[in-house]
Biopython code that builds the backbone (N, CA, C, O; Angstrom):
import numpy as np
from Bio.PDB.StructureBuilder import StructureBuilder

atoms = [
    (1, "UNK", "N", (3.890, -13.144, -2.862)),
    (1, "UNK", "CA", (3.434, -13.755, -3.984)),
    (1, "UNK", "C", (3.573, -12.368, -5.257)),
    (1, "UNK", "O", (3.011, -11.284, -5.099)),
    (2, "UNK", "N", (4.184, -12.616, -6.123)),
    (2, "UNK", "CA", (4.161, -11.659, -6.964)),
    (2, "UNK", "C", (3.859, -12.002, -8.545)),
    (2, "UNK", "O", (4.170, -13.048, -9.115)),
    (3, "UNK", "N", (3.256, -11.003, -9.049)),
    (3, "UNK", "CA", (2.610, -11.235, -10.232)),
    (3, "UNK", "C", (3.258, -10.942, -11.701)),
    (3, "UNK", "O", (3.355, -9.834, -12.227)),
    (4, "UNK", "N", (3.662, -12.142, -12.219)),
    (4, "UNK", "CA", (4.646, -12.358, -13.383)),
    (4, "UNK", "C", (3.776, -12.311, -14.586)),
    (4, "UNK", "O", (2.681, -12.834, -14.382)),
    (5, "UNK", "N", (3.925, -11.898, -15.619)),
    (5, "UNK", "CA", (3.096, -11.304, -17.028)),
    (5, "UNK", "C", (4.529, -12.559, -18.261)),
    (5, "UNK", "O", (5.753, -12.612, -18.386)),
    (6, "UNK", "N", (3.218, -13.356, -18.904)),
    (6, "UNK", "CA", (4.144, -14.159, -19.733)),
    (6, "UNK", "C", (3.155, -14.063, -21.207)),
    (6, "UNK", "O", (1.926, -13.991, -21.231)),
    (7, "UNK", "N", (4.003, -14.085, -22.282)),
    (7, "UNK", "CA", (3.426, -14.038, -23.456)),
    (7, "UNK", "C", (3.367, -15.093, -24.364)),
    (7, "UNK", "O", (4.390, -15.479, -24.931)),
    (8, "UNK", "N", (1.959, -15.749, -24.621)),
    (8, "UNK", "CA", (2.136, -17.075, -25.435)),
    (8, "UNK", "C", (1.944, -16.658, -27.294)),
    (8, "UNK", "O", (1.141, -15.858, -27.777)),
    (9, "UNK", "N", (2.631, -17.226, -27.785)),
    (9, "UNK", "CA", (2.705, -16.617, -29.086)),
    (9, "UNK", "C", (1.373, -17.202, -29.746)),
    (9, "UNK", "O", (1.360, -17.007, -30.962)),
    (10, "UNK", "N", (0.247, -17.870, -29.254)),
    (10, "UNK", "CA", (-0.995, -18.510, -29.974)),
    (10, "UNK", "C", (-1.995, -17.794, -29.505)),
    (10, "UNK", "O", (-2.753, -17.115, -30.198)),
    (11, "UNK", "N", (-2.047, -17.958, -27.948)),
    (11, "UNK", "CA", (-3.268, -17.116, -27.052)),
    (11, "UNK", "C", (-2.907, -15.638, -26.658)),
    (11, "UNK", "O", (-3.823, -14.879, -26.342)),
    (12, "UNK", "N", (-1.572, -15.194, -26.665)),
    (12, "UNK", "CA", (-1.566, -13.649, -26.397)),
    (12, "UNK", "C", (-1.063, -13.685, -24.718)),
    (12, "UNK", "O", (-0.646, -14.726, -24.211)),
    (13, "UNK", "N", (-1.172, -12.401, -23.965)),
    (13, "UNK", "CA", (-0.492, -12.466, -22.779)),
    (13, "UNK", "C", (-1.238, -13.061, -21.826)),
    (13, "UNK", "O", (-2.384, -13.388, -22.135)),
    (14, "UNK", "N", (-0.707, -13.350, -20.357)),
    (14, "UNK", "CA", (-1.561, -13.842, -19.182)),
    (14, "UNK", "C", (-0.728, -13.632, -18.098)),
    (14, "UNK", "O", (0.445, -13.403, -18.391)),
    (15, "UNK", "N", (-1.058, -13.651, -16.759)),
    (15, "UNK", "CA", (-0.275, -13.063, -15.560)),
    (15, "UNK", "C", (-0.239, -14.646, -14.633)),
    (15, "UNK", "O", (-1.286, -15.284, -14.531)),
    (16, "UNK", "N", (0.669, -15.007, -14.192)),
    (16, "UNK", "CA", (1.000, -15.796, -12.953)),
    (16, "UNK", "C", (1.408, -15.523, -11.933)),
    (16, "UNK", "O", (2.442, -14.856, -11.920)),
    (17, "UNK", "N", (0.812, -15.897, -10.695)),
    (17, "UNK", "CA", (1.184, -15.229, -9.415)),
    (17, "UNK", "C", (2.097, -16.748, -8.801)),
    (17, "UNK", "O", (1.625, -17.884, -8.770)),
    (18, "UNK", "N", (3.440, -16.346, -8.376)),
    (18, "UNK", "CA", (4.441, -17.222, -7.958)),
    (18, "UNK", "C", (5.217, -16.388, -7.080)),
    (18, "UNK", "O", (5.240, -15.159, -7.017)),
    (19, "UNK", "N", (5.862, -17.264, -6.395)),
    (19, "UNK", "CA", (6.842, -16.737, -5.222)),
    (19, "UNK", "C", (7.723, -15.733, -5.745)),
    (19, "UNK", "O", (7.897, -15.698, -6.964)),
    (20, "UNK", "N", (8.281, -14.943, -5.026)),
    (20, "UNK", "CA", (9.167, -13.800, -5.588)),
    (20, "UNK", "C", (10.369, -14.559, -6.143)),
    (20, "UNK", "O", (10.698, -15.576, -5.533)),
    (21, "UNK", "N", (11.004, -14.228, -7.125)),
    (21, "UNK", "CA", (12.241, -14.811, -7.434)),
    (21, "UNK", "C", (12.205, -16.296, -7.852)),
    (21, "UNK", "O", (13.157, -17.073, -7.788)),
    (22, "UNK", "N", (10.911, -16.580, -8.306)),
    (22, "UNK", "CA", (10.780, -18.271, -8.606)),
    (22, "UNK", "C", (10.175, -18.265, -10.168)),
    (22, "UNK", "O", (9.846, -19.326, -10.699)),
    (23, "UNK", "N", (10.075, -17.179, -10.752)),
    (23, "UNK", "CA", (9.444, -17.050, -12.287)),
    (23, "UNK", "C", (10.462, -17.802, -13.239)),
    (23, "UNK", "O", (11.682, -17.635, -13.243)),
    (24, "UNK", "N", (9.765, -18.625, -14.011)),
    (24, "UNK", "CA", (11.163, -19.172, -14.856)),
    (24, "UNK", "C", (11.031, -18.310, -15.923)),
    (24, "UNK", "O", (10.299, -17.324, -15.835)),
    (25, "UNK", "N", (11.784, -18.620, -17.125)),
    (25, "UNK", "CA", (11.967, -18.058, -18.291)),
    (25, "UNK", "C", (10.608, -18.384, -19.329)),
    (25, "UNK", "O", (10.173, -17.677, -20.237)),
    (26, "UNK", "N", (10.262, -19.325, -18.985)),
    (26, "UNK", "CA", (9.257, -19.842, -19.974)),
    (26, "UNK", "C", (8.169, -20.564, -19.010)),
    (26, "UNK", "O", (8.626, -21.096, -17.999)),
    (27, "UNK", "N", (6.637, -20.637, -19.254)),
    (27, "UNK", "CA", (5.874, -20.818, -18.739)),
    (27, "UNK", "C", (4.832, -21.703, -19.238)),
    (27, "UNK", "O", (4.543, -21.279, -20.357)),
    (28, "UNK", "N", (4.152, -22.682, -18.972)),
    (28, "UNK", "CA", (3.251, -23.391, -19.854)),
    (28, "UNK", "C", (1.753, -22.149, -20.092)),
    (28, "UNK", "O", (1.585, -21.231, -19.288)),
    (29, "UNK", "N", (0.859, -22.355, -21.245)),
    (29, "UNK", "CA", (0.130, -21.706, -21.041)),
    (29, "UNK", "C", (-1.117, -22.183, -20.864)),
    (29, "UNK", "O", (-1.404, -23.201, -21.494)),
    (30, "UNK", "N", (-2.027, -21.642, -20.077)),
    (30, "UNK", "CA", (-3.246, -22.370, -19.214)),
    (30, "UNK", "C", (-4.098, -22.417, -20.152)),
    (30, "UNK", "O", (-5.116, -22.999, -19.775)),
    (31, "UNK", "N", (-4.167, -21.918, -21.659)),
    (31, "UNK", "CA", (-5.055, -22.057, -22.567)),
    (31, "UNK", "C", (-4.684, -23.413, -23.708)),
    (31, "UNK", "O", (-5.483, -24.267, -24.093)),
    (32, "UNK", "N", (-3.433, -23.300, -24.026)),
    (32, "UNK", "CA", (-3.052, -24.182, -25.206)),
    (32, "UNK", "C", (-2.046, -24.783, -24.525)),
    (32, "UNK", "O", (-1.263, -24.985, -25.454)),
    (33, "UNK", "N", (-1.514, -25.213, -23.550)),
    (33, "UNK", "CA", (-0.379, -25.407, -22.741)),
    (33, "UNK", "C", (1.066, -25.499, -23.698)),
    (33, "UNK", "O", (1.993, -26.303, -23.602)),
    (34, "UNK", "N", (0.927, -24.667, -24.392)),
    (34, "UNK", "CA", (2.333, -24.261, -25.296)),
    (34, "UNK", "C", (3.342, -23.524, -24.339)),
    (34, "UNK", "O", (2.912, -23.206, -23.230)),
    (35, "UNK", "N", (4.746, -23.200, -24.687)),
    (35, "UNK", "CA", (5.329, -22.478, -23.963)),
    (35, "UNK", "C", (5.425, -20.994, -24.245)),
    (35, "UNK", "O", (5.518, -20.428, -25.334)),
    (36, "UNK", "N", (5.381, -20.452, -22.929)),
    (36, "UNK", "CA", (5.074, -19.137, -23.255)),
    (36, "UNK", "C", (6.459, -18.356, -22.423)),
    (36, "UNK", "O", (6.845, -18.564, -21.272)),
    (37, "UNK", "N", (7.038, -17.375, -23.484)),
    (37, "UNK", "CA", (7.968, -16.778, -22.680)),
    (37, "UNK", "C", (7.539, -15.460, -21.714)),
    (37, "UNK", "O", (6.410, -14.987, -21.844)),
    (38, "UNK", "N", (8.285, -15.011, -20.948)),
    (38, "UNK", "CA", (8.146, -14.250, -19.681)),
    (38, "UNK", "C", (8.627, -12.954, -20.406)),
    (38, "UNK", "O", (9.589, -12.841, -21.165)),
    (39, "UNK", "N", (7.630, -11.884, -19.949)),
    (39, "UNK", "CA", (7.770, -10.593, -20.566)),
    (39, "UNK", "C", (8.098, -9.744, -19.245)),
    (39, "UNK", "O", (7.835, -10.125, -18.104)),
    (40, "UNK", "N", (8.687, -8.587, -19.569)),
    (40, "UNK", "CA", (9.315, -7.953, -18.471)),
    (40, "UNK", "C", (8.561, -6.503, -18.576)),
    (40, "UNK", "O", (8.746, -5.895, -19.630)),
    (41, "UNK", "N", (7.815, -5.952, -17.685)),
    (41, "UNK", "CA", (6.920, -4.645, -17.550)),
    (41, "UNK", "C", (7.282, -4.190, -16.443)),
    (41, "UNK", "O", (7.848, -4.801, -15.537)),
    (42, "UNK", "N", (6.880, -2.808, -16.492)),
    (42, "UNK", "CA", (6.803, -1.968, -15.654)),
    (42, "UNK", "C", (5.967, -2.173, -14.412)),
    (42, "UNK", "O", (4.745, -2.321, -14.446)),
    (43, "UNK", "N", (6.669, -2.174, -13.361)),
    (43, "UNK", "CA", (5.693, -2.341, -12.357)),
    (43, "UNK", "C", (4.708, -1.334, -11.830)),
    (43, "UNK", "O", (4.887, -0.117, -11.857)),
    (44, "UNK", "N", (3.311, -2.150, -11.195)),
    (44, "UNK", "CA", (1.911, -1.357, -11.239)),
    (44, "UNK", "C", (2.274, -0.448, -10.218)),
    (44, "UNK", "O", (2.288, -1.038, -9.137)),
    (45, "UNK", "N", (2.596, 0.834, -10.111)),
    (45, "UNK", "CA", (2.773, 1.742, -8.758)),
    (45, "UNK", "C", (1.589, 2.927, -8.910)),
    (45, "UNK", "O", (1.145, 3.437, -9.939)),
    (46, "UNK", "N", (1.304, 3.134, -7.748)),
    (46, "UNK", "CA", (0.289, 4.292, -7.794)),
    (46, "UNK", "C", (0.752, 5.446, -6.956)),
    (46, "UNK", "O", (1.661, 5.396, -6.128)),
    (47, "UNK", "N", (0.177, 6.272, -7.198)),
    (47, "UNK", "CA", (0.808, 7.885, -7.112)),
    (47, "UNK", "C", (0.045, 7.967, -5.395)),
    (47, "UNK", "O", (-1.073, 7.800, -4.908)),
    (48, "UNK", "N", (1.270, 8.286, -4.972)),
    (48, "UNK", "CA", (0.688, 8.869, -3.359)),
    (48, "UNK", "C", (0.077, 10.358, -2.887)),
    (48, "UNK", "O", (0.718, 11.385, -3.108)),
    (49, "UNK", "N", (-0.753, 10.368, -2.460)),
    (49, "UNK", "CA", (-1.364, 11.539, -2.305)),
    (49, "UNK", "C", (-0.537, 12.638, -1.607)),
    (49, "UNK", "O", (0.340, 12.131, -0.908)),
    (50, "UNK", "N", (-0.541, 13.698, -1.585)),
    (50, "UNK", "CA", (0.159, 14.951, -1.191)),
    (50, "UNK", "C", (0.262, 14.943, 0.591)),
    (50, "UNK", "O", (1.299, 15.021, 1.252)),
    (51, "UNK", "N", (-0.805, 14.853, 0.979)),
    (51, "UNK", "CA", (-0.981, 14.344, 2.454)),
    (51, "UNK", "C", (-0.319, 13.325, 3.039)),
    (51, "UNK", "O", (0.278, 13.425, 4.111)),
    (52, "UNK", "N", (-0.404, 12.265, 2.327)),
    (52, "UNK", "CA", (0.535, 11.233, 2.741)),
    (52, "UNK", "C", (1.839, 11.240, 2.627)),
    (52, "UNK", "O", (2.517, 10.615, 3.442)),
    (53, "UNK", "N", (2.369, 11.891, 1.682)),
    (53, "UNK", "CA", (3.654, 12.048, 1.269)),
    (53, "UNK", "C", (4.341, 12.765, 2.133)),
    (53, "UNK", "O", (5.432, 12.455, 2.613)),
    (54, "UNK", "N", (3.579, 13.947, 2.393)),
    (54, "UNK", "CA", (4.335, 14.968, 3.579)),
    (54, "UNK", "C", (4.288, 14.210, 4.709)),
    (54, "UNK", "O", (5.296, 14.189, 5.416)),
    (55, "UNK", "N", (3.140, 13.463, 5.088)),
    (55, "UNK", "CA", (3.271, 13.008, 6.631)),
    (55, "UNK", "C", (4.595, 11.975, 6.580)),
    (55, "UNK", "O", (5.364, 11.914, 7.540)),
    (56, "UNK", "N", (4.796, 11.126, 5.303)),
    (56, "UNK", "CA", (5.905, 10.233, 5.358)),
    (56, "UNK", "C", (7.462, 11.013, 5.371)),
    (56, "UNK", "O", (8.465, 10.467, 5.830)),
    (57, "UNK", "N", (7.450, 12.053, 4.921)),
    (57, "UNK", "CA", (8.711, 12.894, 4.650)),
    (57, "UNK", "C", (8.816, 13.523, 6.113)),
    (57, "UNK", "O", (9.981, 13.479, 6.508)),
    (58, "UNK", "N", (7.898, 14.120, 7.069)),
    (58, "UNK", "CA", (7.950, 14.283, 8.351)),
    (58, "UNK", "C", (8.415, 13.602, 9.012)),
    (58, "UNK", "O", (9.427, 13.911, 9.641)),
    (59, "UNK", "N", (7.679, 12.116, 9.124)),
    (59, "UNK", "CA", (8.480, 11.298, 9.931)),
    (59, "UNK", "C", (9.745, 10.687, 9.629)),
    (59, "UNK", "O", (10.481, 10.312, 10.542)),
    (60, "UNK", "N", (10.048, 10.560, 8.443)),
    (60, "UNK", "CA", (11.440, 10.303, 7.972)),
    (60, "UNK", "C", (12.457, 11.619, 8.731)),
    (60, "UNK", "O", (13.474, 11.354, 9.372)),
    (61, "UNK", "N", (12.029, 12.809, 8.540)),
    (61, "UNK", "CA", (12.700, 13.943, 9.202)),
    (61, "UNK", "C", (13.091, 13.509, 10.722)),
    (61, "UNK", "O", (14.227, 13.416, 11.188)),
    (62, "UNK", "N", (11.870, 13.273, 11.359)),
    (62, "UNK", "CA", (11.888, 13.385, 12.615)),
    (62, "UNK", "C", (12.814, 11.898, 13.089)),
    (62, "UNK", "O", (13.564, 11.973, 14.061)),
    (63, "UNK", "N", (12.703, 10.834, 12.461)),
    (63, "UNK", "CA", (13.637, 9.913, 12.377)),
    (63, "UNK", "C", (15.249, 10.007, 12.427)),
    (63, "UNK", "O", (16.081, 9.299, 12.994)),
    (64, "UNK", "N", (15.364, 11.126, 11.635)),
    (64, "UNK", "CA", (16.934, 11.513, 11.478)),
    (64, "UNK", "C", (17.412, 12.348, 12.596)),
    (64, "UNK", "O", (18.497, 12.143, 13.141)),
    (65, "UNK", "N", (16.583, 13.309, 12.944)),
    (65, "UNK", "CA", (16.752, 14.580, 13.642)),
    (65, "UNK", "C", (15.353, 14.767, 14.708)),
    (65, "UNK", "O", (14.470, 15.573, 14.416)),
    (66, "UNK", "N", (15.298, 14.086, 15.714)),
    (66, "UNK", "CA", (14.298, 14.335, 16.344)),
    (66, "UNK", "C", (14.001, 15.686, 17.195)),
    (66, "UNK", "O", (14.916, 16.440, 17.525)),
    (67, "UNK", "N", (12.781, 15.900, 17.486)),
    (67, "UNK", "CA", (12.747, 17.337, 18.028)),
    (67, "UNK", "C", (13.035, 17.319, 19.465)),
    (67, "UNK", "O", (12.469, 16.372, 20.011)),
    (68, "UNK", "N", (13.718, 18.040, 20.249)),
    (68, "UNK", "CA", (14.358, 18.249, 21.516)),
    (68, "UNK", "C", (13.358, 18.646, 22.278)),
    (68, "UNK", "O", (12.844, 19.718, 21.958)),
    (69, "UNK", "N", (12.882, 18.019, 23.312)),
    (69, "UNK", "CA", (12.015, 18.655, 24.361)),
    (69, "UNK", "C", (12.816, 19.257, 25.648)),
    (69, "UNK", "O", (13.426, 18.501, 26.405)),
    (70, "UNK", "N", (12.776, 20.608, 25.837)),
    (70, "UNK", "CA", (13.336, 21.225, 27.255)),
    (70, "UNK", "C", (12.887, 20.753, 28.590)),
    (70, "UNK", "O", (13.589, 20.400, 29.538)),
    (71, "UNK", "N", (11.355, 20.820, 28.480)),
    (71, "UNK", "CA", (10.554, 20.794, 29.603)),
    (71, "UNK", "C", (9.305, 19.892, 29.171)),
    (71, "UNK", "O", (9.041, 19.708, 27.983)),
    (72, "UNK", "N", (8.565, 19.350, 30.202)),
    (72, "UNK", "CA", (7.269, 18.721, 30.354)),
    (72, "UNK", "C", (6.255, 19.884, 29.876)),
    (72, "UNK", "O", (6.086, 21.027, 30.300)),
    (73, "UNK", "N", (5.617, 19.126, 28.785)),
    (73, "UNK", "CA", (4.436, 20.678, 28.536)),
    (73, "UNK", "C", (3.406, 20.449, 29.330)),
    (73, "UNK", "O", (3.230, 19.314, 29.772)),
    (74, "UNK", "N", (2.492, 21.565, 29.666)),
    (74, "UNK", "CA", (1.797, 21.664, 30.561)),
    (74, "UNK", "C", (0.412, 20.820, 30.180)),
    (74, "UNK", "O", (0.226, 20.758, 28.965)),
    (75, "UNK", "N", (-0.388, 20.292, 30.834)),
    (75, "UNK", "CA", (-1.223, 19.822, 30.883)),
    (75, "UNK", "C", (-2.534, 20.523, 30.860)),
    (75, "UNK", "O", (-3.109, 20.716, 31.932)),
    (76, "UNK", "N", (-3.230, 21.048, 29.386)),
    (76, "UNK", "CA", (-4.622, 21.872, 29.444)),
    (76, "UNK", "C", (-5.443, 20.709, 29.502)),
    (76, "UNK", "O", (-5.207, 19.545, 29.180)),
    (77, "UNK", "N", (-6.705, 21.392, 30.094)),
    (77, "UNK", "CA", (-7.675, 20.440, 30.202)),
    (77, "UNK", "C", (-8.750, 21.403, 29.486)),
    (77, "UNK", "O", (-9.085, 22.564, 29.721)),
    (78, "UNK", "N", (-9.183, 20.406, 28.459)),
    (78, "UNK", "CA", (-10.314, 21.008, 27.285)),
    (78, "UNK", "C", (-11.707, 20.456, 27.895)),
    (78, "UNK", "O", (-12.040, 19.288, 28.095)),
    (79, "UNK", "N", (-12.313, 21.474, 28.093)),
    (79, "UNK", "CA", (-13.704, 20.804, 28.448)),
    (79, "UNK", "C", (-14.916, 20.173, 27.531)),
    (79, "UNK", "O", (-15.648, 20.728, 26.711)),
    (80, "UNK", "N", (-14.860, 18.894, 27.946)),
    (80, "UNK", "CA", (-15.702, 18.024, 27.261)),
    (80, "UNK", "C", (-17.158, 18.241, 27.029)),
    (80, "UNK", "O", (-17.943, 18.263, 27.977)),
    (81, "UNK", "N", (-17.483, 18.377, 25.980)),
    (81, "UNK", "CA", (-19.081, 18.681, 25.704)),
    (81, "UNK", "C", (-19.549, 17.326, 25.249)),
    (81, "UNK", "O", (-18.933, 16.653, 24.423)),
    (82, "UNK", "N", (-20.783, 16.925, 25.890)),
    (82, "UNK", "CA", (-21.517, 15.717, 25.313)),
    (82, "UNK", "C", (-21.784, 15.458, 23.788)),
    (82, "UNK", "O", (-22.205, 16.494, 23.273)),
    (83, "UNK", "N", (-21.722, 14.825, 23.242)),
    (83, "UNK", "CA", (-21.889, 14.244, 21.786)),
    (83, "UNK", "C", (-23.391, 14.815, 21.664)),
    (83, "UNK", "O", (-24.236, 14.659, 22.545)),
    (84, "UNK", "N", (-23.608, 15.490, 20.467)),
    (84, "UNK", "CA", (-25.397, 16.140, 20.268)),
    (84, "UNK", "C", (-26.249, 14.958, 20.172)),
    (84, "UNK", "O", (-27.469, 15.088, 20.275)),
    (85, "UNK", "N", (-25.685, 13.762, 19.976)),
    (85, "UNK", "CA", (-26.814, 12.722, 19.865)),
    (85, "UNK", "C", (-27.355, 12.059, 20.989)),
    (85, "UNK", "O", (-28.376, 11.372, 21.024)),
    (86, "UNK", "N", (-26.398, 12.389, 22.109)),
    (86, "UNK", "CA", (-26.870, 11.985, 23.311)),
    (86, "UNK", "C", (-28.078, 12.791, 24.134)),
    (86, "UNK", "O", (-28.686, 12.401, 25.130)),
    (87, "UNK", "N", (-28.233, 14.062, 23.383)),
    (87, "UNK", "CA", (-29.427, 14.756, 23.499)),
    (87, "UNK", "C", (-30.620, 14.173, 23.329)),
    (87, "UNK", "O", (-31.578, 14.361, 24.079)),
    (88, "UNK", "N", (-30.622, 13.353, 22.221)),
    (88, "UNK", "CA", (-31.739, 12.984, 21.818)),
    (88, "UNK", "C", (-32.208, 11.704, 22.111)),
    (88, "UNK", "O", (-33.259, 11.300, 21.612)),
    (89, "UNK", "N", (-31.494, 10.983, 22.917)),
    (89, "UNK", "CA", (-31.907, 9.418, 23.600)),
    (89, "UNK", "C", (-33.025, 9.572, 24.436)),
    (89, "UNK", "O", (-33.147, 10.578, 25.134)),
    (90, "UNK", "N", (-33.847, 8.671, 24.428)),
    (90, "UNK", "CA", (-34.961, 8.801, 25.372)),
    (90, "UNK", "C", (-34.085, 8.982, 26.849)),
    (90, "UNK", "O", (-32.899, 8.712, 27.040)),
    (91, "UNK", "N", (-34.994, 9.480, 27.729)),
    (91, "UNK", "CA", (-34.670, 9.095, 28.987)),
    (91, "UNK", "C", (-35.757, 8.631, 30.108)),
    (91, "UNK", "O", (-36.963, 8.819, 29.947)),
    (92, "UNK", "N", (-35.332, 8.152, 30.993)),
    (92, "UNK", "CA", (-36.331, 7.127, 31.572)),
    (92, "UNK", "C", (-36.762, 7.827, 32.940)),
    (92, "UNK", "O", (-37.573, 7.277, 33.686)),
]
sb = StructureBuilder()
sb.init_structure("model")
sb.init_model(0)
sb.init_chain("A")
sb.init_seg("    ")
for serial, (resi, resn, name, xyz) in enumerate(atoms, 1):
    if name == "N":
        sb.init_residue(resn, " ", resi, " ")
    sb.init_atom(name, np.array(xyz, "f"), 0.0, 1.0, " ", f" {name:<3s}", serial, name[0])
structure = sb.get_structure()
């Protein structure tokens, strides 16, 4: 579904959600039922945070030229420490 903007000459602007590509040139105003013409406006875009944009660029570069691995990486074991909250639990 896409949001289309229409302008009624009597009531002003209003939005209508319709299937993509099915918006007519005119649409009945929900207030006065008069013919409203379709208005073309800029799409609502949001700015992508720098961290997300960087990860997206990195993923696209990896898709085009993946890193070549010559050997299996060594398996390092990291000592697991219990979660600090577990020490406060009651013991039976």
